[in-house]
N, C-alpha and C positions, 0 to 999 in steps of 0.2 A: 238704427243708430242715428244719433243726432249729429248732423254734419255742419262744419263751419270751414270756410265760408259757403254760403248757399244763395240761390236766387229763388224767391217765392213767386210762383207764376199763377195768375188767375185767368185761365182761358175764357171764362164767361165774360169777363170785363173786356177782353180783346174783341170777342164776337159782338158785344153790345156796341163798342166803338165803331166797328164796321157797319153795323145796322144803322146807327145814327148818321154816319157819313153817307151811307148809301141812300138813305131817304132824302137828305139834304141835296145830294148831287142829282138824284133822280128828278127832283123838282126843277132843277136847272137843265134837264136834258143831258145829263152827264153820266156815263157808265164808269165803273171802277174796275181796275185790276188791283187786287190785293197783293201788295209786295211783301213777300215773306223772307227776303234775304236777311233781315235783321234778327231772325230766330235761328239762323244757321241750319235749316233743314229739320228743325225739331218736329218729329212725327206726331207727337201728341197734340201739339197746337195746330198743325196742318190738318190733322184728322178732325179736330174740333171745327175748323173752318168748313170742311167738306160736309160733315154731318149736319151742320146748320144751314147748308144750302149754298155756300160760297163756292163757286166753281171756276172763276176766272182768277188764276194765280200767276204771279211773276216772281222770278228769282234770277240772280246773276250767276249762279253756279249750276252747271249741268249735273253735278253730283247730287244736288238737292232736288232736281227735277226727275232724276232717273227713277226713283221708287214710285213716283206718281204717274209715270208715262203710260202705264197699262190701265189706269183708271179711266173709263169712258166718260165719267161725270165731269172731268176737269179739262179746262183749256189752259195750256201752259205757255207762258211767254218767257223767252230768254232775254233778260234785260241788259246784259253786257254784250258789247259787240262781239260777234263770233270770231274765234281764233281759227285760222286755216287748219291748224293741227287737230281741231275737234269738230270739223263740219259733219262728219258722219253721225256723231253723237247729237249734234244740233238737230239734224233731220229726224233722228230716232226718238228724241225725248221732248222736243219743243214743237208746238204747232205754229208758233210765231217767233220771230226774232227781230231785234232792232239792228239796223244796218246803215252804213254810210260809206263803205268802200266798194268800188265797182269790181275790183279784182276778187274780193271775197264773195260778192254776189254772183259773179260768173261761176266760181267754183261751187258755191252753194247750190246753184241751179243744176250743175252737173251731178252733184250728189243726189239731189231730189229726183232728177230724171232717172238716174241709175236705180234708185229705190222705187221707181214707178209711183211716185207720189207728188203732191204739190205742197209747197211751204209758203206760209204767209210772211210778208216782211213789212215792217214799219220803217220808212225812210226817216232818218233823223236830220234835223236842221239845227245848226248852232245859231242861236239868237243872242249871243253875247257872253255866255258863261264860259266859253272857251274849252268846252269838254267835247263830248261826242257830237257828230253831226257835220254836214257840209254847210258852207256859206250859202245863204239864200241865192246868191248869184250863180252858184254852181249846180243848183238843183235840176235845172233843165237838162244839163249834160248827163247827170245821173239818171234822170227819167228816160232820156233817149236810149241809154244803154239797157235799162230795165225792160224796155219794150221787146227786146229780143230774147228775154229769159223766160221761156214758156213754162218751166216747171215752178216758177215763183209767181205769187200773186201779191202785187203791191196793194195792200188793203188799209194802209194807214200812214200818217205822217205825224211826227212828234218832235218835241223839243225838251230841253232840260234847263232847270234854273237852280241857282244857289248851291250847287254841289261842289264846284271847283273855285270859281272866281267870286262867288257870293252875289251874282247878279239876280235881282228879284224879278218875278214876273210882272208884266205891265199890260195894260189894255192895248197899247200900241203894238207891242211885240206879239201878243196873242192874236190880234186882228191880222197881222201879217201872216201868221201861221195858218189862219183860216183861209186867207187869200191863196196861199201856196197850195193848200189842200184842194181848193176848188180848181186851181190850174191843173193839178195832177189828174183830177177827175174829168174836167171838161176838155182839156187839150190833148191829154194822153190816153184817156179812156180807162184809167185805172179804177178799179172798184173800191174807192176810198170809203171805208166805213168808219174809221176812227181818226179824229183830229185830236191828238193827245197833248194837252196843255201843261204837262209837267208833273210835278210830284207834290208832296205835302206843303211846299212853299206856296202853292197856288190855292190852298184851301181858304185863306182869308178872303180871296175874291169871291169864292162860293158863299161864304158866310155873309159877306157884305152885299150880295146880289149884284156884283160887278163883273162877273165873268162874261166876256164878249160872246154873243151868239155865234154858234158854229163850233165852239169848243165842246166836244161831246165825250171826252174821255180823259181820265187822270190815272196816274200810277201812284198809289198811296201806300206807304209803309209806316212812317213815323206817326202819322195821324191815327192810324188804326192801333198800333202797338203801344204808343206812349201818350196819345191824346194831345199832341202838340203839332204846331206848324214848324216848318224847317228853318225858315230864314232867320227868325229872331228867337226861336225856341219857346214861344209863348204857348201857354195852355189854351186849348179851344174849349169854350165854356161848358159844353154839354157832354164832354168825353171824360173817361176815366184816365187819370194820370198815373195810376198806381197798379197797373196790371202786372208790373214787374217790380219787385222789391228785393234789393240786395242786402244781405245780412253778413256782417263780418265781426270777428271777435277781437277784443282788446287784449294784446299780448304784453304791453308795457304801458304804464301810466306814471309818468314822473314829471317833476318840475324842470323846465329847461329855460335857458336864456332865449331871447327873441331873435338874436343874430348869431351866426357862426363866429367862432373865435379864430383869429389869425388869417393868413392869406388863403384865398379860395381859388380853386381851379375848376376843371370840368367834373361833372358827376359821373355816375356809373354808366350813363347813356351817352357820354361824350359831349354833353351840353353844359353851358354855364347856367347853373340853377338861378331861378328868380323866385325868391321866397316871399309870399305875401306878408305885408306889415301887420303884425299882431303883437300884443303885449306879451312879455315874459309870463310863463305860467305852465299849466299842465300841457304836456305833449303826449299823444297817444300813438302807439304803433298797433296797427290792425293787420290781421292775417289775410290780406288781399293786396296784390302788387300789380305792377305794370305788366307782368306776364299773364295776368288774369283779366285786367280791365284797363280802359282808359280812365285813370284815376281822377283827373280833373273833370270828368263827366259824371261824377257821383255827387248827388246833392243830399246832404244829411237831412234826415227827418227830424233830428234833434236840433233846435235852433242854437244850442250852445256849442255846437261842433263846427269847426271850419277845416276843410280839407286844404292842407298845405302842399301836398305832392306825395312823393314816395319813391320807392326803388322797385326792383324787380319783384321783391317778396313782401314789401310792406307799404301800406298806406300810412302817411304821417298826417296827424290832425292836431289842431289846437283845441283845447277845451276850456270853458269858463269855470269848470269845477273838476274835482277829482272823480275819475271814472274807474271803478275797480277793475282789475284784471279779470278776464272772463266774461265781462259784460258784452252782450251782442248789440251792436249799433246797426241801424238800418238806413239805407240810401235809395233814392230814386235815380236810375241811370238815364243819361241822355242817349241819343240814338247810337252814337259811335261807341259809347261804353257798352251799350247793350249788345252791339255786334261782337265785341271781343268777349264779353261774358258768356254769350250763348255759344261761342266757338271753342272756348277752352274746355279741357277735360278736368280741370282742377276745381271747378265750382259746381257743387251739387245742384241739380234742378229738382225742385219740389213743386207739386201742382195742387191747386185747390179747385175742386170741381163745383163748388157752390158759390 
């Protein structure tokens, strides 16, 4: 059956993106954790990773790590700070987790001890993006507490950029992270193996040969899946940008005015709509909506199409020409749109193996 809407997935392009980035990073002394949360636990893509020799995987959802936990070939990292309500599952399914709260670490230590195992932790430091991590000034206090947690191994220190406040990575901030990692190793005796300098927003530093010495690990999702860096959404030159192509069908194609008539209020999502300025002309309704995808993150492959927004069921687009009803239009998703597309049950996933 021919489905619409659908996402066309090319696992070989994803794996090639990984290999290109792995070679580039390896030349700079950097190891990669392949972040697969953007594919919402898609087993075919993850199996493609493992079958091609990729064994260091990270996800923010324990549900996505569970089915891999029994595979001895993979090293699994939980990328979201652990919830107290799920610590037993953290110990069971992840070999490493990112942490910043001492109360959570104490309980995680208890769970690991009860399970007669050890668990690796990466302590997270906030270097300005105002998301997870302790202030650098508070790291010593966290380290002192971790000394007493015998079922945990502090094997890494990490930070994050451009995910909440849009703060970019910089040489100065990353050099501070290296210094903090050395402090944990030299003063506290922790077996720090990884100093993790962020996500795909740090890839331009790798490409420019500007990554500070001592940064030896990155957590990469968008670069692998979409061939882009995170901060500005720019394509990285030697990567595939089209491993995922979204296809939706035109349901209505009619001439419309360029502005709404009469008084306007909030839309179906309780927001005051901001409609891009375009000429009056053809307006298309497509069978993909906000329930399926972050619509503004879909980039049309047809240069005559402009995404204006949409509702829960429809994408609304302007067109420079008449597009017949039933026509399939294709789009490249950005990272946030990909997250929603891969999580929904309403978009068919189709795979190309060559």
